Phi, psi and omega in degrees: 000139182218161178245155182249131179286148183292135174083341183245334180072021180268127181289138179238132181294141180291329182296321180295322177296321181295320179296320180295318180295322180293320180297317179298320180294319180295315180298318179297320180294318179296316180298320179294319179296317178297319180296318179294318179296319178295321178295316179298318182295322179290323183277331183288149178292139181294150180277345180205165176228145182224160176203149174256003174272068185215151186214152172284139183224151174216148180277083181290146179260124177279130177263120182219147180282160175257349179229160179264154178158182180269139180285123180269321181212146169243117192263003181230154178262170173299137174062026179273139175281128180231163179241157180303130181098349177290146178284135181249310186220143174244127175262142179308121188258004184302311180296320182289328175295319178294320179296322178295318178298318178296319180294322177293322176297318177297323180293317179296322178296318179295320178294323177296323177295321177297314179299320179296316181290327176295319177295319179296323179293318177297318178297318180296318179297323177295318178296319179295320178293323177296319179297320178295323177294318178296323177298314180294323178295319179295319178295322177295318179296322179297314181297319181293315181293323179292322177295318178296322179295315181297318179296318180294320179294322178294318179294325179297315180296319180296315181290330176294321178295319178293324180293324179295322180278353179085010182283339178211172182272160179290340179298324178295320179294319179296325181297317180289333175295319178296320178298319180295318179295317179298318179296323178295318178295321177297319179296319179296320179294320179295323178295321178295319178295327177296318178297318179297316181294321178295319177296319179296321178296320179295319181294313181295326177294320177294324178294331181298316179298320180293317181292320179296322177296318178295324178294321177297318178295322179295319177296320177297323178295326177294316179299316179296317179293325177295318177296320178296322178294319179299317180295318179296322178294318178297316179299319178297318178297325183285354175289345172256119183260125182252159174284131181277333183220166170287139178174185180251135179292127177223153177053045180289119184248353187266145176226159178299133180096349178293146173262118185248155180235159180303134178087352181289134181288121178260321180192177176233148174249113180265118182298140179283351173230168178087018176285138179224175184251134170250108182253125182265094180273150174296151182300332180285348181264350189260002185301325184251005180281144177203157181302143179100346179288144183288151181217148174242140185229131175241128183264132181300327182284345181233074182298139178087355180254128180246128176257146182249150179193199178209159180292124178271314181192162173249141180297150181286000178197169178291167181299325181290339180298324183257014178288161178301321175243093184300149178290129180244093184288346183272001183244145177070191177289132185268129171230119184290128179238130178294123181275157178242139182250121177293128179242125181268125180247124179267126181280144177291142180285160173075021180273142176299152179070003181294334180292344180274354182285139179226141177301140178098346180292144180279142180221163169252127183242137177230128181248127175281129185269015175288167181297135180292151177282123182267000000 
């Protein structure tokens, strides 16, 4: 069986026509499938996000003095590995040693003042006790002299009666009269001594309050002098600057003979461990990011090497939020700019080539947007 083409009358086999139709159908199906797959791929959420706006970062420790002075020695070289507690810089300590000696002298003087006031207080207490003893002795003397006076007066009256009746002589009566007068004088003297002792007790009691106040001031002076000595000792100790952490010396700016002040940056200690990645993803890429998601990092300085890690955290705001001059979208003519959110990626420990990582190196970071492993 054959077919004839229009206008020419040339017969065409039917099998050839069927093959052509089938080929057209297959090509159309493939094109449709590719179009559908492309549409699905465009509409489907990406399985990962990547950025080349990423860098290695480390929490470097700034080394700064706590006291001012001239640098006597610098004990570390550029890029030297140091350990926590190693000596880094020595500041000239001559002035601080003299200050400590002066502070110790002031402390000893204050302690001597305390000892002096304590001795004065003990002396005052002894004087006050002596005055109280004298008061009691005067009161005893008054009671004794008054009793003797009363006895003498009674004997005088009795002998005067006997003298009137002639039973005894008047001399005996006069003798007891003299005894009574003497006892009265003794009582008056004891009363006067009582007044003196009471006045002395009042004076010594008033002195006690004054001495106790002076002792309190002396004790306060000791506390103040002790604090001054402690500060002087601390300042002397701070003339030696130690490494706070293990790390490598970087950006060393100090030299022998430099005059340094508190808080001045002398060098930085970059930890040899704890390097992480700060990747600045576009805000449109961070909608599904969360801590714990896996990440791959490639460092420009180490081509062909891939480091593995996971998302540690996302910054609480875009990079421009914490800039020195924050972005103000409400002022002037508005042009929308895609913001970037810093994402911190923690590298897995124990990876080969990790010792070659340095803060500041550029990297490419890719984060898998699958659910993090809990």
